[in-house]
N, C-alpha and C positions, 0 to 999 in steps of 0.2 A: 441487313443480314450480310455477313462476310463469309465467303467460302474459299479457303486456300487450297491450291493444288500444286503438286510438284510431280512433273512427269519427265522421265528420261527416255529420249528417243534413241534407241540403240542402233537403228539403221543409219542415222545421221550423226550419232555420237555427241548429242548435246542435251543439256538439262534445261527445262523450262519451269520457271516458278511463276505462278499466276495467282491472282486474287480476284474473285468475283464479288462485287458489291451490288446488292439488290435493294432498291428503294421499296420498302414495304408500303403497300397501298391497299385500301379496302375497296377501291373502285375498279382496279385493273391489275395486270400482272406486275406492274412496277418497272421503272427504268432500270437498266442494268449497266454497270460500269465494270469493265474488265481491264486489269493492268497485267501485262505479261512481260517477264524479264528473261532474257537469254544473253548470257555473257554480259556485255556492257550495253546492250540494246534494250530499250523499253518501248513497248507498243501499247496502245490503248484502244478500247472499243467502247462507245456509248451506244446502247441499243434502246430505242423507244419502241415498246411492244405494239403488236396488232391490238386494236381496240383500246389504245392508251387513253386515259382520262386527260382532260386539259392540263391538270396540275402536273402529271408525270411527263406529258409532252414538253411543257415549259421547263420542267426540271432538267430534262435531257438536253435541251438547247442551251440552257444556262450553264450546265456542266461543260458541254462542248466548248462554249465561248470561253469559259474560265481556263480550260485545259489548253486552248489555242494560245492564250497569253503566256503559258508556261512552256512553250514549244521547245525551248532548249533542253528540257528535261526528258523529251521523248524523241524516239527515232521515227515513229510513224503512228498514225491513228485513223480510226474510221468512225463516222457517225452513221448509224444504220437506223433510219426512221421507217419502221415496218408499217406504221399507221398510214403513211403517204407514199410508200414504196420509193424511198429516196435513200441513196447512199453517197456519202462524201468521204473521200480518202485524202489524207494529208501525209506528206513526208517532208523531211528536211530538205531533200534534194529537189523535189518537184513542186512543193507547195500544196495548195488545196485544189482538188478537182472533183467534179460530180460524176458518178457512174451513171 
């Protein structure tokens, strides 16, 4: 499922264009991938849900690994594994770090 959003933040004067991709799953809420664009910056989020099934957890990690290989296309990203309460943040300047 794809959910597009476009939001104008008038207090800061910028437009965000975002697409939410949700992996449909009959066993759990499904892994979520969000891509957000602002000016020339693109940020990503991969969210593995609470009570994720093994298939969705693996899909989230596989997607994160794939997106890391395309690092030049993104300014920053976050892997949020709600199942194991883990967050990894990546940016071009600082690389990957765990919260």
